[in-house]
VOGU-3710 file (C-alpha; in Angstrom, 3 decimals, decimal comma):
1> mrrlglvfvv> 28,035/7,296/7,117  24,349/6,477/6,848  21,631/8,672/5,385  18,246/8,295/6,951  15,591/7,160/4,477  11,856/7,756/4,465  9,935/5,792/7,071  6,289/4,791/7,055  4,577/3,311/10,084  1,243/1,676/9,362
11> aavmvglngc> -0,114/-1,019/11,652  -2,876/-3,285/10,432  -4,808/-6,289/11,667  -5,482/-8,679/8,812  -8,935/-10,156/8,269  -8,848/-13,774/7,174  -10,505/-14,676/3,882  -12,090/-18,013/3,033  -14,674/-17,850/0,257  -18,011/-16,902/1,830
21> dfvetepgpa> -16,653/-17,447/5,363  -14,848/-14,790/7,321  -12,509/-14,444/10,253  -12,507/-11,415/12,517  -9,877/-10,420/15,043  -10,781/-10,094/18,688  -8,980/-7,548/20,884  -5,712/-9,062/21,978  -2,012/-8,270/22,219  -1,055/-5,195/20,205
31> vaavlrvsil> 0,869/-5,905/17,005  2,506/-3,027/15,110  5,078/-2,962/12,311  7,740/-0,259/12,536  10,360/0,175/9,811  13,508/2,305/9,759  15,375/2,658/6,441  18,946/3,890/6,116  21,389/3,932/3,195  25,026/2,880/3,613
41> sdgrtavlda> 27,933/4,926/2,305  28,157/2,905/-0,936  24,885/4,547/-1,985  23,392/1,220/-3,079  22,882/-0,854/0,067  20,008/-0,249/2,480  19,657/-1,386/6,072  16,043/-2,245/6,906  15,474/-2,266/10,661  12,217/-3,567/12,181
51> rgsvgeelrf> 13,423/-3,917/15,779  11,018/-1,169/16,855  8,017/-3,341/15,962  5,606/-4,209/18,760  4,126/-7,611/19,608  4,629/-11,000/21,174  6,554/-13,830/19,470  7,062/-11,714/16,366  8,096/-13,122/13,006  9,297/-10,828/10,207
61> fwdlgagmfe> 8,372/-11,097/6,537  9,944/-8,855/3,904  9,090/-7,978/0,326  11,895/-6,176/-1,495  10,228/-6,459/-4,875  10,511/-10,188/-5,622  7,951/-11,633/-3,218  7,649/-12,192/0,526  10,262/-14,078/2,548  10,799/-14,581/6,264
71> gdpviqhnfg> 13,907/-13,003/7,695  15,574/-11,371/10,664  14,331/-8,112/12,191  17,321/-6,331/10,613  18,421/-7,071/7,062  20,708/-5,506/4,461  20,131/-5,539/0,721  22,009/-4,124/-2,265  19,258/-2,473/-4,299  21,496/-0,796/-6,863
81> igvfpvrlmv> 20,459/2,633/-8,062  16,778/3,562/-8,158  13,661/4,114/-6,075  12,316/0,920/-4,506  9,144/0,445/-2,428  9,530/-2,227/0,256  6,970/-3,958/2,481  7,303/-5,358/5,969  4,806/-7,669/7,624  5,188/-8,742/11,235
91> agrgrtiqgn> 3,133/-11,563/12,718  2,460/-11,843/16,433  0,047/-13,723/18,688  -3,615/-12,708/19,087  -7,121/-14,228/19,164  -9,653/-14,634/16,356  -13,408/-15,155/15,995  -14,672/-17,438/13,228  -17,921/-16,620/11,399  -19,554/-17,964/8,270
101> ggepggppgt> -22,217/-17,371/5,670  -22,331/-13,600/6,114  -20,506/-10,351/5,762  -17,527/-9,103/7,789  -18,907/-7,565/10,964  -21,918/-9,918/11,025  -22,813/-12,368/13,803  -19,737/-14,314/14,872  -19,523/-18,063/15,033  -17,417/-19,941/17,546
111> vsggtdliea> -14,304/-18,574/19,190  -11,256/-20,406/17,921  -9,160/-22,261/20,435  -5,850/-20,817/21,534  -4,201/-17,863/19,807  -3,537/-17,208/16,133  -1,058/-15,053/14,274  -2,157/-11,444/13,803  -0,449/-9,607/10,959  0,586/-5,961/10,815
121> wtygvvdtag> 2,046/-4,147/7,811  4,124/-1,105/7,030  5,786/0,285/3,924  9,019/2,096/3,199  10,827/3,596/0,235  14,509/3,018/-0,489  15,768/5,899/-2,633  19,343/5,456/-3,848  18,859/7,408/-7,075  17,959/10,992/-6,345
131> kntptaiifv> 16,923/11,010/-9,997  15,037/13,803/-11,702  12,384/11,727/-13,483  9,108/11,040/-11,615  8,531/7,715/-9,875  4,981/6,506/-9,142  4,613/4,703/-5,799  1,374/2,881/-4,934  0,107/1,906/-1,495  -3,317/0,261/-1,104
141> hdiggnhgpa> -5,191/-0,515/2,101  -8,736/-0,874/3,366  -10,364/1,266/6,043  -9,496/-1,364/8,634  -5,769/-1,071/7,910  -5,311/-4,281/5,891  -2,550/-3,675/3,327  -3,262/-6,688/1,159  -2,507/-7,849/-1,408  -5,860/-9,606/-0,739
151> fwastlvfng> -8,902/-7,689/0,468  -12,586/-8,078/1,245  -14,979/-6,515/-1,229  -15,006/-3,062/0,326  -13,961/0,547/-0,008  -10,191/0,704/-0,490  -7,784/3,613/-0,128  -5,398/4,192/-3,036  -2,422/6,291/-1,976  0,101/7,731/-4,421
161> sqsrgtsvlt> 1,194/10,645/-2,249  4,683/9,209/-1,704  5,471/9,300/-5,429  8,736/11,072/-6,170  9,466/14,028/-8,441  11,377/17,304/-8,476  8,259/19,419/-9,065  4,535/19,294/-8,382  3,084/16,074/-9,786  -0,198/15,367/-11,526
171> yrweivrvds> -1,802/11,965/-11,027  -3,714/9,553/-13,228  -5,156/6,381/-11,719  -6,822/3,529/-13,600  -8,292/0,462/-11,906  -9,934/-2,401/-13,778  -10,773/-6,062/-13,203  -8,482/-8,344/-15,227  -7,991/-12,032/-15,979  -4,888/-14,064/-15,127
181> agnpipyrwa> -3,131/-12,697/-18,220  -3,826/-9,101/-17,234  -6,529/-8,461/-19,833  -9,507/-6,289/-18,738  -12,715/-8,304/-18,277  -16,278/-7,330/-17,239  -18,078/-8,248/-14,064  -20,650/-11,028/-14,292  -23,460/-8,456/-14,445  -21,802/-6,196/-17,073
191> sqpeyivsdk> -21,111/-6,486/-20,789  -17,924/-4,378/-20,854  -14,984/-3,887/-18,468  -15,608/-1,086/-15,986  -12,776/1,362/-15,262  -12,260/3,480/-12,162  -10,196/6,620/-12,811  -9,034/9,480/-10,600  -6,685/12,459/-10,752  -6,157/12,657/-6,965
201> difkaylpgp> -3,010/11,652/-5,107  -5,182/9,779/-2,564  -8,726/8,571/-3,177  -11,209/5,894/-2,115  -13,102/3,466/-4,335  -15,348/0,477/-3,743  -14,132/-2,727/-5,425  -16,669/-5,580/-5,607  -15,702/-9,199/-5,152  -17,301/-12,469/-6,262
211> tcedgepysy> -20,676/-13,561/-4,948  -21,410/-16,969/-3,443  -23,195/-18,080/-6,618  -22,049/-21,131/-8,549  -19,530/-20,426/-11,280  -18,007/-17,382/-9,633  -14,206/-17,403/-9,155  -12,719/-17,476/-5,673  -11,500/-13,887/-6,088  -11,434/-10,990/-8,529
221> ryrvtlsvrd> -8,073/-9,752/-9,738  -7,613/-6,017/-10,289  -4,900/-4,083/-12,110  -4,044/-0,786/-10,423  -2,106/1,681/-12,580  -0,730/5,018/-11,424  0,988/7,480/-13,783  2,567/10,655/-12,420  3,776/13,591/-14,515  5,912/16,569/-13,509
231> anwqegttiv> 5,947/20,158/-14,749  8,338/19,181/-17,554  5,925/16,490/-18,808  8,234/13,703/-17,725  6,196/10,696/-16,654  6,546/7,606/-14,498  4,102/4,695/-14,313  3,693/1,843/-11,821  1,320/-1,130/-12,004  0,322/-3,442/-9,130
241> yievk> -2,211/-6,272/-8,912  -4,535/-6,942/-5,992  -7,102/-9,639/-5,179  -10,614/-8,977/-3,866  -12,582/-11,853/-2,314
//
């Protein structure tokens, strides 16, 4: 017998990133990622079903916690016991506009020939534990629906509302720019690392990226930490890293 898991449906059109150039999507065939999660009777194995996704010539890319891989629209995986966020990206055909030397939304350049892959994302949670201790779950996206892990310098939405716990949770977010080793570092114009903190389950924050000046890195790396605590002062913490270009 299968138990129906939690399903998230979030469709996004990715914006291409290339230093100071940009790529914008032009209206084209709809692409939407749809994910259905169910747990098999062994209590450890999940069936992840993306056959409800919408688009032309779709390809399916999964992230079960160890990186993205291309797979079938329906896969099974033995997760063991725990609470596991999963990501699905589907890629279908659409058209793009190439621009350069400006900001996203600025004057376009030439229309690219033919059609390109348009990406859409959704997230799900596989819960085989039913445990009593809190679990922090982080989703990040921009206002255009891009779910990363790479973003334009822009206002991003940080969503921890799907975190798990047996009572009302309190939230503590911390976001900071870090180096490749995960150590906090300042922006070029600052002398000390700058931290963004929040106690909301969902909030928005602007994250700057590198300028086009010489010596700037291709992207800024950020560490996003969410800690959740229940009424019994039990706590769970999750950390993810994102890139801003």
